[in-house]
Backbone bond lengths (Angstrom), bond angles and torsions (degrees), N, CA, C in turn:
res aa  C-N    CA-C-N  psi(-1)  N-CA   C-N-CA  omega(-1)  CA-C   N-CA-C  phi
1 M - - - 1.447 - - 1.530 108.43 -
2 P 1.320 117.38 126.88 1.463 120.03 -179.81 1.529 111.19 -61.83
3 P 1.330 116.38 146.65 1.465 119.30 179.15 1.534 111.26 -66.85
4 D 1.351 115.86 154.52 1.467 119.44 175.94 1.537 109.07 -69.10
5 E 1.318 116.96 173.65 1.471 121.37 -172.98 1.530 113.43 -57.45
6 D 1.336 117.70 -44.87 1.465 120.15 -179.26 1.524 111.51 -65.04
7 E 1.320 115.87 -44.96 1.464 120.15 178.47 1.526 110.23 -64.84
8 F 1.323 116.81 -39.46 1.465 121.13 178.51 1.529 110.06 -59.61
9 R 1.332 117.53 -46.61 1.475 120.71 179.17 1.528 110.94 -60.70
10 A 1.336 116.74 -41.00 1.467 120.07 178.41 1.527 110.83 -62.72
11 R 1.301 115.90 -39.13 1.469 120.03 179.70 1.524 111.50 -70.41
12 V 1.319 117.04 -37.67 1.470 119.90 176.11 1.531 109.22 -63.44
13 R 1.335 117.29 -43.13 1.475 120.97 177.25 1.522 110.90 -58.06
14 N 1.332 116.21 -42.85 1.460 120.72 179.01 1.522 111.23 -62.17
15 I 1.322 116.52 -44.50 1.474 121.26 178.35 1.526 109.32 -62.11
16 L 1.318 116.80 -43.52 1.462 121.86 179.63 1.529 110.22 -59.50
17 E 1.328 117.35 -46.37 1.471 121.07 179.59 1.524 111.09 -63.78
18 R 1.325 116.92 -44.50 1.469 120.88 179.96 1.520 111.94 -63.75
19 S 1.325 115.95 -33.74 1.466 119.38 -176.18 1.520 112.36 -71.15
20 G 1.332 116.23 -29.50 1.462 119.70 -175.86 1.518 112.87 77.05
21 L 1.318 116.96 6.19 1.462 121.58 -178.98 1.527 110.06 -96.15
22 S 1.303 115.18 160.29 1.459 119.83 171.59 1.525 108.57 -77.08
23 M 1.344 116.23 167.00 1.463 119.63 177.11 1.525 110.52 -59.03
24 R 1.338 115.53 -42.46 1.469 119.32 179.48 1.527 111.79 -63.47
25 A 1.330 115.65 -42.97 1.467 119.50 -177.94 1.526 111.32 -66.97
26 L 1.334 117.63 -40.73 1.460 119.71 177.96 1.524 110.43 -66.48
27 S 1.324 117.03 -39.89 1.472 120.42 176.31 1.524 110.16 -58.65
28 A 1.331 116.02 -47.03 1.471 120.59 -179.62 1.531 110.57 -64.50
29 A 1.347 116.90 -39.59 1.462 120.13 179.48 1.524 111.21 -60.74
30 M 1.326 116.07 -32.03 1.468 120.61 178.83 1.526 112.08 -79.96
31 G 1.314 116.22 -7.84 1.460 119.52 -178.04 1.520 112.14 82.44
32 R 1.320 116.60 20.57 1.464 122.53 -179.20 1.520 110.03 -106.13
33 D 1.338 115.98 170.90 1.465 119.40 176.31 1.528 108.58 -64.44
34 T 1.326 116.84 156.31 1.464 120.87 -171.94 1.529 113.95 -65.12
35 G 1.311 118.76 -16.78 1.455 121.27 178.80 1.515 114.19 -95.31
36 Y 1.314 117.51 5.42 1.469 121.81 -173.98 1.529 112.48 -59.74
37 I 1.326 118.19 -53.69 1.468 121.28 -177.48 1.521 110.20 -64.53
38 A 1.329 117.12 -41.92 1.472 120.11 178.79 1.528 110.52 -58.92
39 A 1.318 116.87 -41.14 1.462 120.74 179.68 1.526 111.32 -67.73
40 L 1.343 117.48 -37.50 1.466 120.41 177.32 1.525 111.35 -63.02
41 L 1.316 115.74 -35.27 1.468 120.18 -175.46 1.519 114.05 -84.71
42 D 1.310 118.09 -14.07 1.470 121.59 -176.43 1.526 109.93 -93.90
43 P 1.343 117.69 108.41 1.466 119.87 -177.78 1.526 113.35 -68.14
44 S 1.335 118.46 -16.15 1.465 120.15 -179.97 1.527 112.21 -82.21
45 R 1.326 116.24 -14.50 1.470 120.10 179.03 1.523 109.89 -86.75
46 P 1.320 115.40 154.85 1.475 118.02 175.75 1.528 110.17 -60.12
47 S 1.299 115.99 146.51 1.456 121.50 -178.55 1.528 110.78 -58.95
48 R 1.319 115.98 134.95 1.469 122.30 176.16 1.520 108.21 -102.50
49 S 1.307 115.48 159.29 1.465 118.16 177.48 1.530 109.24 -67.09
50 R 1.298 114.69 142.63 1.464 119.88 179.70 1.524 109.82 -71.03
51 P 1.331 115.88 157.58 1.469 119.03 -179.30 1.528 111.56 -59.02
52 T 1.306 115.33 138.00 1.466 121.30 178.36 1.529 109.16 -80.61
53 P 1.330 117.81 166.53 1.466 118.54 174.21 1.533 112.63 -55.48
54 A 1.322 117.97 -37.52 1.477 120.14 177.63 1.530 110.43 -63.39
55 D 1.336 117.18 -40.36 1.469 120.84 175.95 1.523 110.13 -59.92
56 L 1.333 116.00 -43.83 1.456 120.65 -177.35 1.527 111.84 -68.23
57 L 1.324 117.73 -34.95 1.464 120.33 175.07 1.524 110.62 -61.23
58 R 1.326 115.66 -45.72 1.470 119.45 179.06 1.528 110.58 -64.28
59 A 1.329 117.33 -41.06 1.468 120.94 178.54 1.530 110.13 -63.77
60 S 1.310 116.76 -40.40 1.462 120.77 178.23 1.524 110.82 -61.13
61 D 1.321 116.02 -45.63 1.469 120.38 178.81 1.527 111.36 -60.98
62 A 1.313 116.77 -38.16 1.469 121.15 -176.35 1.522 113.25 -79.77
63 T 1.337 117.65 -28.36 1.462 120.63 -172.26 1.521 114.54 -108.04
64 G 1.321 117.04 -21.45 1.458 120.04 -174.62 1.523 112.85 83.31
65 I 1.324 117.91 -1.47 1.464 121.60 174.30 1.524 106.28 -79.38
66 T 1.315 116.92 129.52 1.458 118.47 -172.93 1.526 111.78 -63.84
67 F 1.309 114.40 149.23 1.463 122.13 177.34 1.525 110.08 -57.23
68 V 1.342 116.50 -41.02 1.463 121.07 -179.35 1.527 110.50 -62.92
69 E 1.345 117.30 -41.83 1.468 120.12 177.57 1.523 111.34 -62.28
70 L 1.318 115.91 -41.54 1.468 120.00 -179.73 1.526 110.54 -65.46
71 L 1.317 117.47 -43.19 1.468 120.38 176.98 1.523 111.41 -60.56
72 E 1.323 115.34 -43.25 1.464 119.06 -178.73 1.525 110.66 -66.17
73 S 1.317 116.46 -44.80 1.456 120.38 -175.87 1.527 112.33 -70.02
74 L 1.316 117.08 -48.01 1.465 120.05 -171.10 1.527 114.17 -92.52
75 W 1.314 117.61 -21.43 1.464 120.04 -179.66 1.520 113.05 -116.84
76 G 1.329 116.90 -7.33 1.463 119.62 178.43 1.512 114.24 73.24
77 I 1.328 117.52 22.52 1.462 121.13 178.30 1.525 107.51 -91.50
78 P 1.331 117.81 111.13 1.471 120.16 -175.80 1.534 112.14 -61.27
79 S 1.314 115.82 135.31 1.465 119.83 178.70 1.521 110.64 -61.81
80 S 1.335 117.58 -30.37 1.461 120.31 178.49 1.530 111.41 -64.18
81 R 1.317 116.57 -34.37 1.467 119.16 177.50 1.530 110.22 -67.89
82 L 1.336 116.22 -44.71 1.463 119.43 178.10 1.526 110.71 -60.33
83 A 1.336 116.17 -44.88 1.468 120.05 179.81 1.524 110.73 -62.27
84 G 1.328 116.87 -42.66 1.456 120.70 179.72 1.515 112.81 -63.15
85 E 1.324 116.04 -43.40 1.460 119.27 -179.46 1.528 111.50 -69.43
86 L 1.323 117.10 -36.67 1.464 120.00 176.43 1.524 110.31 -65.09
87 A 1.323 116.70 -40.27 1.467 120.29 177.94 1.525 110.97 -62.84
88 E 1.346 116.82 -40.45 1.467 120.04 178.08 1.519 111.40 -61.22
89 L 1.329 116.31 -31.67 1.465 120.68 178.36 1.532 112.26 -82.67
90 G 1.330 116.18 -5.87 1.460 120.15 -179.37 1.512 112.90 84.96
91 V 1.315 117.55 9.88 1.461 121.39 179.44 1.519 108.18 -85.91
92 G 1.314 116.00 127.91 1.454 120.28 177.29 1.516 114.02 82.60
93 T 1.318 117.37 6.98 1.457 119.88 177.19 1.521 108.39 -115.93
94 T 1.302 116.17 153.99 1.452 120.53 177.79 1.523 109.25 -90.43
95 L 1.293 115.25 166.32 1.464 119.99 176.31 1.528 109.96 -61.06
96 D 1.332 116.54 -37.80 1.469 119.76 178.72 1.529 110.99 -60.99
97 D 1.350 116.99 -39.54 1.465 119.97 178.16 1.522 110.48 -60.22
98 R 1.331 115.86 -43.38 1.459 119.31 -177.48 1.522 112.04 -73.19
99 L 1.335 116.82 -35.86 1.457 119.66 178.80 1.523 111.70 -72.68
100 G 1.319 116.29 -25.47 1.464 121.00 -177.98 1.513 114.20 -60.99
101 V 1.304 117.67 -23.35 1.472 119.92 -179.06 1.527 112.47 -86.11
102 L 1.317 117.14 -6.81 1.466 121.14 -178.33 1.524 110.83 -85.11
103 S 1.326 115.07 156.16 1.466 120.38 174.98 1.531 108.42 -74.51
104 D 1.335 116.29 168.73 1.465 120.37 177.61 1.531 110.93 -58.50
105 A 1.332 116.28 -41.65 1.466 120.57 -179.28 1.530 110.99 -65.21
106 E 1.324 116.37 -40.54 1.473 119.81 178.71 1.525 110.82 -66.29
107 R 1.341 117.54 -40.79 1.473 120.28 177.81 1.526 110.42 -64.09
108 A 1.324 117.26 -37.48 1.468 120.75 177.71 1.524 110.46 -63.66
109 S 1.332 116.93 -40.40 1.475 120.45 177.56 1.524 110.65 -63.25
110 V 1.330 116.36 -42.24 1.470 120.27 178.24 1.537 109.47 -62.44
111 A 1.326 117.35 -44.00 1.466 121.08 179.88 1.527 110.55 -62.20
112 D 1.334 117.73 -41.31 1.472 120.93 177.33 1.525 110.52 -61.13
113 Y 1.323 116.49 -42.25 1.465 120.31 -179.16 1.530 110.69 -66.88
114 V 1.314 116.67 -39.76 1.471 120.32 177.70 1.525 109.52 -62.28
115 A 1.335 117.17 -42.93 1.462 120.76 178.64 1.533 110.69 -61.89
116 F 1.319 116.61 -41.25 1.469 121.00 177.34 1.526 110.85 -60.45
117 L 1.340 116.80 -47.90 1.462 120.41 -179.40 1.526 111.92 -63.87
118 A 1.318 116.99 -39.82 1.467 120.65 179.55 1.526 110.35 -64.55
119 A 1.328 117.47 -42.56 1.464 120.85 178.78 1.526 110.56 -65.00
120 R 1.321 116.59 -42.35 1.470 120.40 178.66 1.524 110.59 -62.57
121 H 1.320 116.62 -42.19 1.463 121.25 179.05 1.536 110.18 -62.50
122 A 1.326 116.65 -43.52 1.463 120.48 -179.70 1.528 110.89 -62.50
123 R 1.348 117.47 -39.64 1.470 120.59 177.47 1.521 110.89 -62.57
124 H 1.347 117.05 -42.35 1.466 120.69 179.84 1.526 111.34 -64.81
125 V 1.322 116.81 -39.34 1.462 120.50 179.63 1.522 110.06 -66.16
126 R 1.362 116.93 -45.55 1.468 120.06 178.48 1.522 110.82 -61.77
127 H 1.339 117.00 -41.99 1.462 121.14 -179.53 1.527 110.50 -63.89
128 A 1.311 117.13 -41.65 1.462 120.87 -179.73 1.522 110.77 -64.73
129 R 1.311 117.84 -37.81 1.481 121.13 179.62 1.517 111.67 -68.81
130 T 1.322 117.36 -39.13 1.465 120.03 -176.02 1.514 112.71 -82.34
131 S 1.317 117.40 -21.88 1.468 118.59 -177.40 1.526 112.70 -97.38
132 T 1.325 118.57 -2.22 1.463 120.92 178.98 1.522 109.08 -78.83
133 P 1.334 117.37 123.87 1.474 118.83 179.53 1.523 110.90 -63.85
134 R 1.300 114.72 139.92 1.468 118.92 179.39 1.512 109.61 -83.33
135 Q 1.301 114.75 141.13 1.446 119.80 178.12 1.524 108.49 -107.33
136 G 1.264 117.64 146.07 1.457 115.78 178.27 1.421 114.08 166.37
């Protein structure tokens, strides 16, 4: 759940301090007008749209603060949720991690299939070498 306006401003201030950039520089790094961060931080100004993921990517590149941290801080998206969903997609996990959840019988089936594919690949490679006309 995204933070309320007061909490959001506090989090933007924290990001600004961590970045070491001025309000103008952070605004520019996000690809926004130079008054963007100042307007976000001023409660007397009309509410501005919150930074988009594209804005946060640019800010991450400029500040070294990870994109995941920025999403968590400014949008309330827990990093654990992002990590969990990436793991479900197989991103950031090794084959051993994914095979580890299988039963012994399932791992044996995977190993048999790998052996089949390797043998098939070897046959194709041998066939390609023997059927290529020699030049000379």
